[in-house]
C-alpha positions, -999 to +999 in steps of 0.1 A: -052-501+322-053-464+329-017-458+319-023-478+280-052-457+281-034-424+288-008-435+262-035-447+233-054-411+235-014-390+238-011-410+207-044-404+187-040-368+201-009-361+185-020-373+152-044-346+154-023-321+160+003-331+134-032-334+112-035-292+113+004-292+114+001-305+079-028-288+070-016-255+076+016-260+065-003-265+029-030-235+035+003-214+039+015-228+009-015-225-010-018-189-001+021-180-006+011-192-039-015-178-052-001-144-040+028-148-058+008-160-084-014-128-083+016-108-081+030-121-111+000-112-130-004-078-119+034-073-125+029-089-159-001-067-169+020-032-157+049-044-179+024-050-206+011-016-202+043+000-205+051-016-239+017+001-251+025+035-235+060+035-254+039+027-283+016+054-281+042+079-273+061+068-304+023+076-322+021+112-308+057+123-308+052+111-348+021+136-344+046+166-334+067+160-361+040+163-386+025+189-371+063+206-376+063+196-411+030+213-416+044+246-400+074+242-421+056+239-452+028+266-450+046+290-428+020+319-442-009+300-438-007+280-407-029+286-381-033+270-353-070+268-351-082+257-380-054+234-380-074+219-346-109+221-360-095+203-393-080+180-368-110+171-344-140+165-379-117+138-388-114+126-348-152+129-348-157+102-382-133+083-365-152+077-331-182+073-350-167+041-368-148+026-338-179+029-316-197+014-348-167-013-353-168-017-310-204-023-313-199+005-281-226+028-278-221+064-273-229+073-236-247+106-235-236+134-212-261+128-187-249+094-181-209+093-178-198+094-138-176+118-130-183+145-143-157+168-133-132+148-152-153+142-178-153+180-181-119+185-177-110+153-205-133+171-232-122+210-226-089+212-213-071+190-242-081+223-266-061+247-249-035+227-236-029+216-282-035+253-287-006+265-263+012+234-276+014+247-310+021+279-309+051+268-287+058+242-317+055+276-341+087+293-319+109+266-306+129+235-319+103+206-323+128+188-297+127+216-273+088+220-274+089+180-266+114+183-239+090+211-219+061+190-228+075+162-217+082+179-181+041+175-171+048+139-153+060+158-125+021+178-125+008+143-131+026+128-098+014+157-075-020+150-090-022+114-088-011+114-051-041+133-039-065+126-070-063+089-081-045+081-043-013+066-053+016+064-039+047+087-044+075+069-042+107+089-033+128+079-067+098+101-084+114+129-066+147+125-079+137+116-108+122+152-114+150+168-104+171+148-130+148+151-157+143+189-150+183+192-150+181+175-184+155+195-199+171+229-186+202+215-206+187+210-236+164+241-234+198+263-235+211+249-267+179+273-283+196+301-291+225+282-306+201+264-329+185+298-340+213+311-352+228+288-370+191+280-389+183+287-421+145+283-417+125+310-433+110+311-400+132+330-380+130+331-345+138+363-319+149+360-286+110+375-276+098+347-296+122+318-276+105+335-248+068+334-259+074+295-269+089+285-239+062+304-215+037+287-236+053+256-234+046+257-200+011+268-192+008+235-220+015+211-193-010+222-167-032+214-196-020+181-204-009+171-170-054+173-164-061+158-191-038+125-176-055+125-148-088+130-160-086+100-187-072+079-160-100+087-138-126+083-167-109+049-177-116+037-139-150+044-146-148+022-172-157+054-200-148+040-230-123+060-253-148+063-285-167+083-264-140+104-248-125+113-283-161+116-297-171+147-269-135+158-277-137+162-316-171+180-308-160+205-279-123+215-301-145+216-331-170+243-313-141+261-297-126+263-328-159+279-350-169+301-321-128+314-324-130+316-363-161+330-365-148+362-346-111+364-359-114+344-392-078+334-405-088+306-429-070+290-458-083+273-484-051+256-501-061+216-503-033+201-497-027+227-465-065+211-452-058+177-458-024+180-442-039+192-412-069+166-411-042+138-413-032+147-381-063+130-368-052+097-375-022+103-354-039+116-320-071+090-323-044+064-323-025+074-300-049+079-274-064+046-281-032+028-273-029+053-244-067+045-224-055+008-234-022+010-213-045+034-185-064+004-182-032-021-172-012-002-148-015+027-129-008+062-140+024+069-116+038+040-131+033+048-171+039+087-173+075+082-173+079+068-203+066+097-224+100+108-219+106+086-251+096+114-267+129+125-264+147+102-278+125+096-308+116+132-314+159+136-317+160+108-343+127+119-366+138+158-363+173+149-371+162+126-404+135+142-419+138+181-411+172+182-404+178+202-364+207+200-354+216+177-324+240+189-300+263+173-277+249+192-249+213+176-260+219+143-255+241+146-223+208+162-213+184+134-225+207+108-209+200+121-178+164+119-183+168+086-202+186+069-172+164+078-145+137+059-168+159+028-174+166+024-137+127+028-125+123+000-152+147-025-147+147-015-109+102-017-107+085-001-074+060-027-053+029-043-068-007-032-050 
């Protein structure tokens, strides 16, 4: 009788153990499926963010190209500070309309979180664009764009220390490849100048000034990108950001003009300068949306698409020559970008 009871007890306990094992296996599968689903969702958002960065890069590149057109059309009238004032004037009204349309009130400065990064985002943009436009005056549009495209190097460093985003060894190799490709393209500047029939004659000294201004610009633009990401994380709407960027730019431009002059009253020139604000505004709106979907260090490499866009636009519309070594340098840069896309880094 005892043996029979013992057997029943063993059988009962065995069933309990089997049920527990089944439940454990079932729970493990659910957790695994949930984890895979979360990973796929994160990866989908990142790919969507990458697509938006490609679009915002196209809009911004066309803005740079459009600036070069203004400089070529008005070589004696173009003035960087007045250009920035007129552009920011339109950006101001675009931001008001955007906030009204989206029903998002403009946040007051004292209510904005991350005030240090808000100050950087609002003020560094003016100085960065000023140096970029100066570089664009002395250099080919494609060369100025190449130098500006080096700013991801600084962004990777800042995002590691400030945003706490992981730095992968492939970024280091990517930096080396992109610097090599950019150097190859910059070496064509002298050749392009000697073959140019432009009304703007570029000297060796001018090229040096352009390159120096271009490299100063990348420090400002990198700071703006990191500050932008911090503000996006802090839920500061892009309409609010653009509103204060436009005010600070108009203020700096007004102060500079007050002391140094340089006002041109040609209606067509004024209109063309103002229209540039459309490219700047919508490029920022699209870019901010991308920053909501993916880490900055996974998006910033797509800025190198500017090189491809600029080569095509400059060749088609303003007849800037493309040399074989331009294509070779661009190939180095784009090849890394393609590799980085096809072999995605781990998601968080």
